[in-house]
mmCIF file of the protein (N, C-alpha, C, O) and its ligand, coordinates in Angstrom:
data_MODEL
# 
_entry.id   MODEL 
# 
loop_
_entity.id 
_entity.type 
_entity.pdbx_number_of_molecules 
1 polymer     1 
2 non-polymer 1 
# 
_entity_poly.entity_id                      1 
_entity_poly.type                           'polypeptide(L)' 
_entity_poly.nstd_linkage                   no 
_entity_poly.nstd_monomer                   no 
_entity_poly.pdbx_seq_one_letter_code       
;(UNK)(UNK)(UNK)(UNK)(UNK)(UNK)(UNK)(UNK)(UNK)(UNK)(UNK)(UNK)(UNK)(UNK)(UNK)(UNK)
(UNK)(UNK)(UNK)(UNK)(UNK)(UNK)(UNK)(UNK)(UNK)(UNK)(UNK)(UNK)(UNK)(UNK)(UNK)(UNK)
(UNK)(UNK)(UNK)(UNK)(UNK)(UNK)(UNK)(UNK)(UNK)(UNK)(UNK)(UNK)(UNK)(UNK)(UNK)(UNK)
(UNK)(UNK)(UNK)
;
_entity_poly.pdbx_seq_one_letter_code_can   XXXXXXXXXXXXXXXXXXXXXXXXXXXXXXXXXXXXXXXXXXXXXXXXXXX 
_entity_poly.pdbx_strand_id                 A 
# 
loop_
_entity_poly_seq.entity_id 
_entity_poly_seq.num 
_entity_poly_seq.mon_id 
_entity_poly_seq.hetero 
1 1  UNK n 
1 2  UNK n 
1 3  UNK n 
1 4  UNK n 
1 5  UNK n 
1 6  UNK n 
1 7  UNK n 
1 8  UNK n 
1 9  UNK n 
1 10 UNK n 
1 11 UNK n 
1 12 UNK n 
1 13 UNK n 
1 14 UNK n 
1 15 UNK n 
1 16 UNK n 
1 17 UNK n 
1 18 UNK n 
1 19 UNK n 
1 20 UNK n 
1 21 UNK n 
1 22 UNK n 
1 23 UNK n 
1 24 UNK n 
1 25 UNK n 
1 26 UNK n 
1 27 UNK n 
1 28 UNK n 
1 29 UNK n 
1 30 UNK n 
1 31 UNK n 
1 32 UNK n 
1 33 UNK n 
1 34 UNK n 
1 35 UNK n 
1 36 UNK n 
1 37 UNK n 
1 38 UNK n 
1 39 UNK n 
1 40 UNK n 
1 41 UNK n 
1 42 UNK n 
1 43 UNK n 
1 44 UNK n 
1 45 UNK n 
1 46 UNK n 
1 47 UNK n 
1 48 UNK n 
1 49 UNK n 
1 50 UNK n 
1 51 UNK n 
# 
loop_
_struct_asym.id 
_struct_asym.entity_id 
A 1 
B 2 
# 
loop_
_chem_comp.id 
_chem_comp.type 
_chem_comp.mon_nstd_flag 
UNK 'L-peptide linking' . 
ZN  non-polymer         . 
# 
_pdbx_entity_nonpoly.entity_id   2 
_pdbx_entity_nonpoly.name        ? 
_pdbx_entity_nonpoly.comp_id     ZN 
# 
_pdbx_nonpoly_scheme.asym_id         B 
_pdbx_nonpoly_scheme.entity_id       2 
_pdbx_nonpoly_scheme.mon_id          ZN 
_pdbx_nonpoly_scheme.ndb_seq_num     1 
_pdbx_nonpoly_scheme.pdb_seq_num     101 
_pdbx_nonpoly_scheme.auth_seq_num    101 
_pdbx_nonpoly_scheme.pdb_mon_id      ZN 
_pdbx_nonpoly_scheme.auth_mon_id     ZN 
_pdbx_nonpoly_scheme.pdb_strand_id   A 
_pdbx_nonpoly_scheme.pdb_ins_code    . 
# 
loop_
_atom_site.group_PDB 
_atom_site.id 
_atom_site.type_symbol 
_atom_site.label_atom_id 
_atom_site.label_alt_id 
_atom_site.label_comp_id 
_atom_site.label_asym_id 
_atom_site.label_entity_id 
_atom_site.label_seq_id 
_atom_site.pdbx_PDB_ins_code 
_atom_site.Cartn_x 
_atom_site.Cartn_y 
_atom_site.Cartn_z 
_atom_site.occupancy 
_atom_site.B_iso_or_equiv 
_atom_site.pdbx_formal_charge 
_atom_site.auth_seq_id 
_atom_site.auth_comp_id 
_atom_site.auth_asym_id 
_atom_site.auth_atom_id 
_atom_site.pdbx_PDB_model_num 
ATOM   1   N  N  . UNK A 1 1  ? -19.791 25.246 45.393 1.00 0.00 ? 1   UNK A N  1 
ATOM   2   C  CA . UNK A 1 1  ? -19.915 23.999 44.639 1.00 0.00 ? 1   UNK A CA 1 
ATOM   3   C  C  . UNK A 1 1  ? -21.206 23.285 45.002 1.00 0.00 ? 1   UNK A C  1 
ATOM   4   O  O  . UNK A 1 1  ? -21.973 22.863 44.137 1.00 0.00 ? 1   UNK A O  1 
ATOM   5   N  N  . UNK A 1 2  ? -21.421 23.165 46.285 1.00 0.00 ? 2   UNK A N  1 
ATOM   6   C  CA . UNK A 1 2  ? -22.653 22.509 46.709 1.00 0.00 ? 2   UNK A CA 1 
ATOM   7   C  C  . UNK A 1 2  ? -23.861 23.323 46.260 1.00 0.00 ? 2   UNK A C  1 
ATOM   8   O  O  . UNK A 1 2  ? -24.875 22.768 45.836 1.00 0.00 ? 2   UNK A O  1 
ATOM   9   N  N  . UNK A 1 3  ? -23.742 24.616 46.357 1.00 0.00 ? 3   UNK A N  1 
ATOM   10  C  CA . UNK A 1 3  ? -24.848 25.487 46.001 1.00 0.00 ? 3   UNK A CA 1 
ATOM   11  C  C  . UNK A 1 3  ? -25.190 25.330 44.519 1.00 0.00 ? 3   UNK A C  1 
ATOM   12  O  O  . UNK A 1 3  ? -26.363 25.277 44.148 1.00 0.00 ? 3   UNK A O  1 
ATOM   13  N  N  . UNK A 1 4  ? -24.182 25.259 43.696 1.00 0.00 ? 4   UNK A N  1 
ATOM   14  C  CA . UNK A 1 4  ? -24.426 25.109 42.260 1.00 0.00 ? 4   UNK A CA 1 
ATOM   15  C  C  . UNK A 1 4  ? -25.119 23.795 41.966 1.00 0.00 ? 4   UNK A C  1 
ATOM   16  O  O  . UNK A 1 4  ? -26.033 23.725 41.144 1.00 0.00 ? 4   UNK A O  1 
ATOM   17  N  N  . UNK A 1 5  ? -24.687 22.793 42.624 1.00 0.00 ? 5   UNK A N  1 
ATOM   18  C  CA . UNK A 1 5  ? -25.298 21.483 42.405 1.00 0.00 ? 5   UNK A CA 1 
ATOM   19  C  C  . UNK A 1 5  ? -26.782 21.531 42.765 1.00 0.00 ? 5   UNK A C  1 
ATOM   20  O  O  . UNK A 1 5  ? -27.618 20.949 42.074 1.00 0.00 ? 5   UNK A O  1 
ATOM   21  N  N  . UNK A 1 6  ? -27.086 22.208 43.819 1.00 0.00 ? 6   UNK A N  1 
ATOM   22  C  CA . UNK A 1 6  ? -28.477 22.294 44.261 1.00 0.00 ? 6   UNK A CA 1 
ATOM   23  C  C  . UNK A 1 6  ? -29.309 22.998 43.200 1.00 0.00 ? 6   UNK A C  1 
ATOM   24  O  O  . UNK A 1 6  ? -30.422 22.574 42.889 1.00 0.00 ? 6   UNK A O  1 
ATOM   25  N  N  . UNK A 1 7  ? -28.774 24.057 42.657 1.00 0.00 ? 7   UNK A N  1 
ATOM   26  C  CA . UNK A 1 7  ? -29.527 24.806 41.660 1.00 0.00 ? 7   UNK A CA 1 
ATOM   27  C  C  . UNK A 1 7  ? -29.734 23.989 40.392 1.00 0.00 ? 7   UNK A C  1 
ATOM   28  O  O  . UNK A 1 7  ? -30.791 24.041 39.764 1.00 0.00 ? 7   UNK A O  1 
ATOM   29  N  N  . UNK A 1 8  ? -28.724 23.250 40.038 1.00 0.00 ? 8   UNK A N  1 
ATOM   30  C  CA . UNK A 1 8  ? -28.827 22.467 38.813 1.00 0.00 ? 8   UNK A CA 1 
ATOM   31  C  C  . UNK A 1 8  ? -29.807 21.314 38.963 1.00 0.00 ? 8   UNK A C  1 
ATOM   32  O  O  . UNK A 1 8  ? -30.494 20.938 38.013 1.00 0.00 ? 8   UNK A O  1 
ATOM   33  N  N  . UNK A 1 9  ? -29.860 20.773 40.137 1.00 0.00 ? 9   UNK A N  1 
ATOM   34  C  CA . UNK A 1 9  ? -30.737 19.624 40.334 1.00 0.00 ? 9   UNK A CA 1 
ATOM   35  C  C  . UNK A 1 9  ? -32.134 20.071 40.752 1.00 0.00 ? 9   UNK A C  1 
ATOM   36  O  O  . UNK A 1 9  ? -33.044 19.252 40.879 1.00 0.00 ? 9   UNK A O  1 
ATOM   37  N  N  . UNK A 1 10 ? -32.292 21.333 40.957 1.00 0.00 ? 10  UNK A N  1 
ATOM   38  C  CA . UNK A 1 10 ? -33.604 21.815 41.376 1.00 0.00 ? 10  UNK A CA 1 
ATOM   39  C  C  . UNK A 1 10 ? -34.618 21.551 40.260 1.00 0.00 ? 10  UNK A C  1 
ATOM   40  O  O  . UNK A 1 10 ? -34.333 21.766 39.082 1.00 0.00 ? 10  UNK A O  1 
ATOM   41  N  N  . UNK A 1 11 ? -35.772 21.093 40.642 1.00 0.00 ? 11  UNK A N  1 
ATOM   42  C  CA . UNK A 1 11 ? -36.782 20.793 39.640 1.00 0.00 ? 11  UNK A CA 1 
ATOM   43  C  C  . UNK A 1 11 ? -36.862 19.301 39.356 1.00 0.00 ? 11  UNK A C  1 
ATOM   44  O  O  . UNK A 1 11 ? -37.838 18.815 38.785 1.00 0.00 ? 11  UNK A O  1 
ATOM   45  N  N  . UNK A 1 12 ? -35.844 18.600 39.754 1.00 0.00 ? 12  UNK A N  1 
ATOM   46  C  CA . UNK A 1 12 ? -35.911 17.147 39.598 1.00 0.00 ? 12  UNK A CA 1 
ATOM   47  C  C  . UNK A 1 12 ? -36.831 16.578 40.658 1.00 0.00 ? 12  UNK A C  1 
ATOM   48  O  O  . UNK A 1 12 ? -37.200 17.242 41.627 1.00 0.00 ? 12  UNK A O  1 
ATOM   49  N  N  . UNK A 1 13 ? -37.173 15.367 40.443 1.00 0.00 ? 13  UNK A N  1 
ATOM   50  C  CA . UNK A 1 13 ? -38.119 14.733 41.345 1.00 0.00 ? 13  UNK A CA 1 
ATOM   51  C  C  . UNK A 1 13 ? -37.472 14.418 42.684 1.00 0.00 ? 13  UNK A C  1 
ATOM   52  O  O  . UNK A 1 13 ? -38.138 14.333 43.716 1.00 0.00 ? 13  UNK A O  1 
ATOM   53  N  N  . UNK A 1 14 ? -36.200 14.252 42.639 1.00 0.00 ? 14  UNK A N  1 
ATOM   54  C  CA . UNK A 1 14 ? -35.520 13.863 43.868 1.00 0.00 ? 14  UNK A CA 1 
ATOM   55  C  C  . UNK A 1 14 ? -35.564 14.964 44.902 1.00 0.00 ? 14  UNK A C  1 
ATOM   56  O  O  . UNK A 1 14 ? -35.375 16.144 44.604 1.00 0.00 ? 14  UNK A O  1 
ATOM   57  N  N  . UNK A 1 15 ? -35.813 14.552 46.095 1.00 0.00 ? 15  UNK A N  1 
ATOM   58  C  CA . UNK A 1 15 ? -35.833 15.497 47.192 1.00 0.00 ? 15  UNK A CA 1 
ATOM   59  C  C  . UNK A 1 15 ? -36.073 14.721 48.468 1.00 0.00 ? 15  UNK A C  1 
ATOM   60  O  O  . UNK A 1 15 ? -36.347 13.521 48.447 1.00 0.00 ? 15  UNK A O  1 
ATOM   61  N  N  . UNK A 1 16 ? -35.967 15.417 49.560 1.00 0.00 ? 16  UNK A N  1 
ATOM   62  C  CA . UNK A 1 16 ? -36.220 14.763 50.828 1.00 0.00 ? 16  UNK A CA 1 
ATOM   63  C  C  . UNK A 1 16 ? -37.648 14.223 50.857 1.00 0.00 ? 16  UNK A C  1 
ATOM   64  O  O  . UNK A 1 16 ? -38.598 14.945 50.555 1.00 0.00 ? 16  UNK A O  1 
ATOM   65  N  N  . UNK A 1 17 ? -37.789 12.990 51.211 1.00 0.00 ? 17  UNK A N  1 
ATOM   66  C  CA . UNK A 1 17 ? -39.115 12.378 51.251 1.00 0.00 ? 17  UNK A CA 1 
ATOM   67  C  C  . UNK A 1 17 ? -39.975 12.981 52.349 1.00 0.00 ? 17  UNK A C  1 
ATOM   68  O  O  . UNK A 1 17 ? -41.200 12.852 52.338 1.00 0.00 ? 17  UNK A O  1 
ATOM   69  N  N  . UNK A 1 18 ? -39.336 13.623 53.272 1.00 0.00 ? 18  UNK A N  1 
ATOM   70  C  CA . UNK A 1 18 ? -40.072 14.130 54.418 1.00 0.00 ? 18  UNK A CA 1 
ATOM   71  C  C  . UNK A 1 18 ? -40.480 15.578 54.221 1.00 0.00 ? 18  UNK A C  1 
ATOM   72  O  O  . UNK A 1 18 ? -41.614 15.954 54.516 1.00 0.00 ? 18  UNK A O  1 
ATOM   73  N  N  . UNK A 1 19 ? -39.564 16.384 53.728 1.00 0.00 ? 19  UNK A N  1 
ATOM   74  C  CA . UNK A 1 19 ? -39.879 17.804 53.614 1.00 0.00 ? 19  UNK A CA 1 
ATOM   75  C  C  . UNK A 1 19 ? -39.663 18.332 52.201 1.00 0.00 ? 19  UNK A C  1 
ATOM   76  O  O  . UNK A 1 19 ? -39.982 19.485 51.911 1.00 0.00 ? 19  UNK A O  1 
ATOM   77  N  N  . UNK A 1 20 ? -39.129 17.500 51.331 1.00 0.00 ? 20  UNK A N  1 
ATOM   78  C  CA . UNK A 1 20 ? -38.979 17.918 49.942 1.00 0.00 ? 20  UNK A CA 1 
ATOM   79  C  C  . UNK A 1 20 ? -37.730 18.736 49.675 1.00 0.00 ? 20  UNK A C  1 
ATOM   80  O  O  . UNK A 1 20 ? -37.462 19.122 48.537 1.00 0.00 ? 20  UNK A O  1 
ATOM   81  N  N  . UNK A 1 21 ? -36.989 18.993 50.694 1.00 0.00 ? 21  UNK A N  1 
ATOM   82  C  CA . UNK A 1 21 ? -35.782 19.786 50.537 1.00 0.00 ? 21  UNK A CA 1 
ATOM   83  C  C  . UNK A 1 21 ? -34.746 18.995 49.733 1.00 0.00 ? 21  UNK A C  1 
ATOM   84  O  O  . UNK A 1 21 ? -34.630 17.777 49.864 1.00 0.00 ? 21  UNK A O  1 
ATOM   85  N  N  . UNK A 1 22 ? -34.015 19.703 48.919 1.00 0.00 ? 22  UNK A N  1 
ATOM   86  C  CA . UNK A 1 22 ? -33.013 18.999 48.110 1.00 0.00 ? 22  UNK A CA 1 
ATOM   87  C  C  . UNK A 1 22 ? -31.607 19.306 48.586 1.00 0.00 ? 22  UNK A C  1 
ATOM   88  O  O  . UNK A 1 22 ? -30.617 18.835 48.026 1.00 0.00 ? 22  UNK A O  1 
ATOM   89  N  N  . UNK A 1 23 ? -31.550 20.081 49.598 1.00 0.00 ? 23  UNK A N  1 
ATOM   90  C  CA . UNK A 1 23 ? -30.240 20.475 50.096 1.00 0.00 ? 23  UNK A CA 1 
ATOM   91  C  C  . UNK A 1 23 ? -29.745 19.476 51.132 1.00 0.00 ? 23  UNK A C  1 
ATOM   92  O  O  . UNK A 1 23 ? -30.487 19.058 52.021 1.00 0.00 ? 23  UNK A O  1 
ATOM   93  N  N  . UNK A 1 24 ? -28.498 19.107 51.001 1.00 0.00 ? 24  UNK A N  1 
ATOM   94  C  CA . UNK A 1 24 ? -27.919 18.190 51.976 1.00 0.00 ? 24  UNK A CA 1 
ATOM   95  C  C  . UNK A 1 24 ? -28.603 16.841 51.963 1.00 0.00 ? 24  UNK A C  1 
ATOM   96  O  O  . UNK A 1 24 ? -28.736 16.175 52.989 1.00 0.00 ? 24  UNK A O  1 
ATOM   97  N  N  . UNK A 1 25 ? -29.023 16.464 50.797 1.00 0.00 ? 25  UNK A N  1 
ATOM   98  C  CA . UNK A 1 25 ? -29.771 15.213 50.692 1.00 0.00 ? 25  UNK A CA 1 
ATOM   99  C  C  . UNK A 1 25 ? -28.876 14.018 50.994 1.00 0.00 ? 25  UNK A C  1 
ATOM   100 O  O  . UNK A 1 25 ? -27.729 13.935 50.555 1.00 0.00 ? 25  UNK A O  1 
ATOM   101 N  N  . UNK A 1 26 ? -29.439 13.120 51.745 1.00 0.00 ? 26  UNK A N  1 
ATOM   102 C  CA . UNK A 1 26 ? -28.703 11.906 52.082 1.00 0.00 ? 26  UNK A CA 1 
ATOM   103 C  C  . UNK A 1 26 ? -29.434 10.719 51.490 1.00 0.00 ? 26  UNK A C  1 
ATOM   104 O  O  . UNK A 1 26 ? -30.603 10.475 51.787 1.00 0.00 ? 26  UNK A O  1 
ATOM   105 N  N  . UNK A 1 27 ? -28.744 10.006 50.673 1.00 0.00 ? 27  UNK A N  1 
ATOM   106 C  CA . UNK A 1 27 ? -29.352 8.800  50.114 1.00 0.00 ? 27  UNK A CA 1 
ATOM   107 C  C  . UNK A 1 27 ? -28.591 7.610  50.643 1.00 0.00 ? 27  UNK A C  1 
ATOM   108 O  O  . UNK A 1 27 ? -27.466 7.317  50.238 1.00 0.00 ? 27  UNK A O  1 
ATOM   109 N  N  . UNK A 1 28 ? -29.234 6.951  51.544 1.00 0.00 ? 28  UNK A N  1 
ATOM   110 C  CA . UNK A 1 28 ? -28.556 5.839  52.183 1.00 0.00 ? 28  UNK A CA 1 
ATOM   111 C  C  . UNK A 1 28 ? -29.589 4.761  52.481 1.00 0.00 ? 28  UNK A C  1 
ATOM   112 O  O  . UNK A 1 28 ? -30.645 5.042  53.047 1.00 0.00 ? 28  UNK A O  1 
ATOM   113 N  N  . UNK A 1 29 ? -29.291 3.574  52.112 1.00 0.00 ? 29  UNK A N  1 
ATOM   114 C  CA . UNK A 1 29 ? -30.223 2.470  52.346 1.00 0.00 ? 29  UNK A CA 1 
ATOM   115 C  C  . UNK A 1 29 ? -31.613 2.759  51.789 1.00 0.00 ? 29  UNK A C  1 
ATOM   116 O  O  . UNK A 1 29 ? -32.625 2.420  52.402 1.00 0.00 ? 29  UNK A O  1 
ATOM   117 N  N  . UNK A 1 30 ? -31.645 3.378  50.639 1.00 0.00 ? 30  UNK A N  1 
ATOM   118 C  CA . UNK A 1 30 ? -32.926 3.640  49.997 1.00 0.00 ? 30  UNK A CA 1 
ATOM   119 C  C  . UNK A 1 30 ? -33.653 4.842  50.548 1.00 0.00 ? 30  UNK A C  1 
ATOM   120 O  O  . UNK A 1 30 ? -34.771 5.135  50.125 1.00 0.00 ? 30  UNK A O  1 
ATOM   121 N  N  . UNK A 1 31 ? -33.039 5.547  51.488 1.00 0.00 ? 31  UNK A N  1 
ATOM   122 C  CA . UNK A 1 31 ? -33.702 6.724  52.046 1.00 0.00 ? 31  UNK A CA 1 
ATOM   123 C  C  . UNK A 1 31 ? -33.324 7.955  51.240 1.00 0.00 ? 31  UNK A C  1 
ATOM   124 O  O  . UNK A 1 31 ? -32.208 8.071  50.734 1.00 0.00 ? 31  UNK A O  1 
ATOM   125 N  N  . UNK A 1 32 ? -34.252 8.845  51.136 1.00 0.00 ? 32  UNK A N  1 
ATOM   126 C  CA . UNK A 1 32 ? -33.968 10.131 50.508 1.00 0.00 ? 32  UNK A CA 1 
ATOM   127 C  C  . UNK A 1 32 ? -34.346 11.207 51.509 1.00 0.00 ? 32  UNK A C  1 
ATOM   128 O  O  . UNK A 1 32 ? -35.473 11.700 51.533 1.00 0.00 ? 32  UNK A O  1 
ATOM   129 N  N  . UNK A 1 33 ? -33.404 11.544 52.306 1.00 0.00 ? 33  UNK A N  1 
ATOM   130 C  CA . UNK A 1 33 ? -33.706 12.518 53.354 1.00 0.00 ? 33  UNK A CA 1 
ATOM   131 C  C  . UNK A 1 33 ? -32.643 13.596 53.395 1.00 0.00 ? 33  UNK A C  1 
ATOM   132 O  O  . UNK A 1 33 ? -31.469 13.357 53.110 1.00 0.00 ? 33  UNK A O  1 
ATOM   133 N  N  . UNK A 1 34 ? -33.078 14.771 53.753 1.00 0.00 ? 34  UNK A N  1 
ATOM   134 C  CA . UNK A 1 34 ? -32.111 15.835 53.937 1.00 0.00 ? 34  UNK A CA 1 
ATOM   135 C  C  . UNK A 1 34 ? -31.424 15.611 55.282 1.00 0.00 ? 34  UNK A C  1 
ATOM   136 O  O  . UNK A 1 34 ? -31.862 14.800 56.097 1.00 0.00 ? 34  UNK A O  1 
ATOM   137 N  N  . UNK A 1 35 ? -30.374 16.326 55.484 1.00 0.00 ? 35  UNK A N  1 
ATOM   138 C  CA . UNK A 1 35 ? -29.606 16.113 56.720 1.00 0.00 ? 35  UNK A CA 1 
ATOM   139 C  C  . UNK A 1 35 ? -30.457 16.331 57.960 1.00 0.00 ? 35  UNK A C  1 
ATOM   140 O  O  . UNK A 1 35 ? -30.367 15.599 58.945 1.00 0.00 ? 35  UNK A O  1 
ATOM   141 N  N  . UNK A 1 36 ? -31.281 17.358 57.873 1.00 0.00 ? 36  UNK A N  1 
ATOM   142 C  CA . UNK A 1 36 ? -32.075 17.697 59.046 1.00 0.00 ? 36  UNK A CA 1 
ATOM   143 C  C  . UNK A 1 36 ? -33.053 16.577 59.389 1.00 0.00 ? 36  UNK A C  1 
ATOM   144 O  O  . UNK A 1 36 ? -33.148 16.154 60.542 1.00 0.00 ? 36  UNK A O  1 
ATOM   145 N  N  . UNK A 1 37 ? -33.774 16.104 58.383 1.00 0.00 ? 37  UNK A N  1 
ATOM   146 C  CA . UNK A 1 37 ? -34.740 15.037 58.633 1.00 0.00 ? 37  UNK A CA 1 
ATOM   147 C  C  . UNK A 1 37 ? -34.013 13.760 59.025 1.00 0.00 ? 37  UNK A C  1 
ATOM   148 O  O  . UNK A 1 37 ? -34.477 13.011 59.885 1.00 0.00 ? 37  UNK A O  1 
ATOM   149 N  N  . UNK A 1 38 ? -32.899 13.523 58.406 1.00 0.00 ? 38  UNK A N  1 
ATOM   150 C  CA . UNK A 1 38 ? -32.153 12.321 58.737 1.00 0.00 ? 38  UNK A CA 1 
ATOM   151 C  C  . UNK A 1 38 ? -31.775 12.303 60.207 1.00 0.00 ? 38  UNK A C  1 
ATOM   152 O  O  . UNK A 1 38 ? -31.873 11.280 60.884 1.00 0.00 ? 38  UNK A O  1 
ATOM   153 N  N  . UNK A 1 39 ? -31.347 13.446 60.675 1.00 0.00 ? 39  UNK A N  1 
ATOM   154 C  CA . UNK A 1 39 ? -30.941 13.515 62.084 1.00 0.00 ? 39  UNK A CA 1 
ATOM   155 C  C  . UNK A 1 39 ? -32.123 13.278 63.009 1.00 0.00 ? 39  UNK A C  1 
ATOM   156 O  O  . UNK A 1 39 ? -31.974 12.733 64.102 1.00 0.00 ? 39  UNK A O  1 
ATOM   157 N  N  . UNK A 1 40 ? -33.293 13.692 62.559 1.00 0.00 ? 40  UNK A N  1 
ATOM   158 C  CA . UNK A 1 40 ? -34.480 13.509 63.395 1.00 0.00 ? 40  UNK A CA 1 
ATOM   159 C  C  . UNK A 1 40 ? -34.981 12.067 63.336 1.00 0.00 ? 40  UNK A C  1 
ATOM   160 O  O  . UNK A 1 40 ? -35.469 11.518 64.324 1.00 0.00 ? 40  UNK A O  1 
ATOM   161 N  N  . UNK A 1 41 ? -34.850 11.484 62.181 1.00 0.00 ? 41  UNK A N  1 
ATOM   162 C  CA . UNK A 1 41 ? -35.394 10.141 61.974 1.00 0.00 ? 41  UNK A CA 1 
ATOM   163 C  C  . UNK A 1 41 ? -34.411 9.062  62.388 1.00 0.00 ? 41  UNK A C  1 
ATOM   164 O  O  . UNK A 1 41 ? -34.801 8.010  62.894 1.00 0.00 ? 41  UNK A O  1 
ATOM   165 N  N  . UNK A 1 42 ? -33.149 9.330  62.171 1.00 0.00 ? 42  UNK A N  1 
ATOM   166 C  CA . UNK A 1 42 ? -32.117 8.316  62.410 1.00 0.00 ? 42  UNK A CA 1 
ATOM   167 C  C  . UNK A 1 42 ? -32.288 7.549  63.721 1.00 0.00 ? 42  UNK A C  1 
ATOM   168 O  O  . UNK A 1 42 ? -32.270 6.318  63.708 1.00 0.00 ? 42  UNK A O  1 
ATOM   169 N  N  . UNK A 1 43 ? -32.450 8.227  64.829 1.00 0.00 ? 43  UNK A N  1 
ATOM   170 C  CA . UNK A 1 43 ? -32.591 7.501  66.106 1.00 0.00 ? 43  UNK A CA 1 
ATOM   171 C  C  . UNK A 1 43 ? -33.817 6.596  66.109 1.00 0.00 ? 43  UNK A C  1 
ATOM   172 O  O  . UNK A 1 43 ? -33.807 5.530  66.724 1.00 0.00 ? 43  UNK A O  1 
ATOM   173 N  N  . UNK A 1 44 ? -34.865 7.020  65.425 1.00 0.00 ? 44  UNK A N  1 
ATOM   174 C  CA . UNK A 1 44 ? -36.096 6.236  65.432 1.00 0.00 ? 44  UNK A CA 1 
ATOM   175 C  C  . UNK A 1 44 ? -35.961 4.973  64.597 1.00 0.00 ? 44  UNK A C  1 
ATOM   176 O  O  . UNK A 1 44 ? -36.623 3.970  64.866 1.00 0.00 ? 44  UNK A O  1 
ATOM   177 N  N  . UNK A 1 45 ? -35.117 5.022  63.599 1.00 0.00 ? 45  UNK A N  1 
ATOM   178 C  CA . UNK A 1 45 ? -34.960 3.842  62.757 1.00 0.00 ? 45  UNK A CA 1 
ATOM   179 C  C  . UNK A 1 45 ? -33.691 3.087  63.104 1.00 0.00 ? 45  UNK A C  1 
ATOM   180 O  O  . UNK A 1 45 ? -33.262 2.190  62.379 1.00 0.00 ? 45  UNK A O  1 
ATOM   181 N  N  . UNK A 1 46 ? -33.110 3.461  64.208 1.00 0.00 ? 46  UNK A N  1 
ATOM   182 C  CA . UNK A 1 46 ? -31.979 2.693  64.711 1.00 0.00 ? 46  UNK A CA 1 
ATOM   183 C  C  . UNK A 1 46 ? -30.638 3.101  64.129 1.00 0.00 ? 46  UNK A C  1 
ATOM   184 O  O  . UNK A 1 46 ? -29.646 2.385  64.267 1.00 0.00 ? 46  UNK A O  1 
ATOM   185 N  N  . UNK A 1 47 ? -30.612 4.249  63.480 1.00 0.00 ? 47  UNK A N  1 
ATOM   186 C  CA . UNK A 1 47 ? -29.347 4.703  62.952 1.00 0.00 ? 47  UNK A CA 1 
ATOM   187 C  C  . UNK A 1 47 ? -28.578 5.483  64.007 1.00 0.00 ? 47  UNK A C  1 
ATOM   188 O  O  . UNK A 1 47 ? -29.151 6.163  64.858 1.00 0.00 ? 47  UNK A O  1 
ATOM   189 N  N  . UNK A 1 48 ? -27.285 5.358  63.920 1.00 0.00 ? 48  UNK A N  1 
ATOM   190 C  CA . UNK A 1 48 ? -26.475 6.177  64.817 1.00 0.00 ? 48  UNK A CA 1 
ATOM   191 C  C  . UNK A 1 48 ? -26.446 7.591  64.288 1.00 0.00 ? 48  UNK A C  1 
ATOM   192 O  O  . UNK A 1 48 ? -26.828 7.853  63.148 1.00 0.00 ? 48  UNK A O  1 
ATOM   193 N  N  . UNK A 1 49 ? -26.001 8.478  65.110 1.00 0.00 ? 49  UNK A N  1 
ATOM   194 C  CA . UNK A 1 49 ? -25.956 9.878  64.722 1.00 0.00 ? 49  UNK A CA 1 
ATOM   195 C  C  . UNK A 1 49 ? -25.163 10.068 63.449 1.00 0.00 ? 49  UNK A C  1 
ATOM   196 O  O  . UNK A 1 49 ? -24.103 9.474  63.256 1.00 0.00 ? 49  UNK A O  1 
ATOM   197 N  N  . UNK A 1 50 ? -25.696 10.900 62.596 1.00 0.00 ? 50  UNK A N  1 
ATOM   198 C  CA . UNK A 1 50 ? -24.970 11.252 61.385 1.00 0.00 ? 50  UNK A CA 1 
ATOM   199 C  C  . UNK A 1 50 ? -24.098 12.456 61.687 1.00 0.00 ? 50  UNK A C  1 
ATOM   200 O  O  . UNK A 1 50 ? -24.600 13.521 62.048 1.00 0.00 ? 50  UNK A O  1 
ATOM   201 N  N  . UNK A 1 51 ? -22.822 12.290 61.542 1.00 0.00 ? 51  UNK A N  1 
ATOM   202 C  CA . UNK A 1 51 ? -21.954 13.412 61.834 1.00 0.00 ? 51  UNK A CA 1 
ATOM   203 C  C  . UNK A 1 51 ? -21.335 13.860 60.545 1.00 0.00 ? 51  UNK A C  1 
ATOM   204 O  O  . UNK A 1 51 ? -20.550 14.808 60.534 1.00 0.00 ? 51  UNK A O  1 
HETATM 205 ZN ZN . ZN  B 2 .  ? -36.127 16.792 54.973 1.00 0.00 2 101 ZN  A ZN 1 
# 
């Protein structure tokens, strides 16, 4: 299900602002980050760990 969604949305402008990945995208508080980048950035911007 997730995989299909990724394929369908591929080509859209939306993607991780950091690496452009569209997989596992997290949109929270205006951020567009994939899970991986979010985990790396979260501590720096004061976010608690994303689990
Ligand atoms: Zn990313």
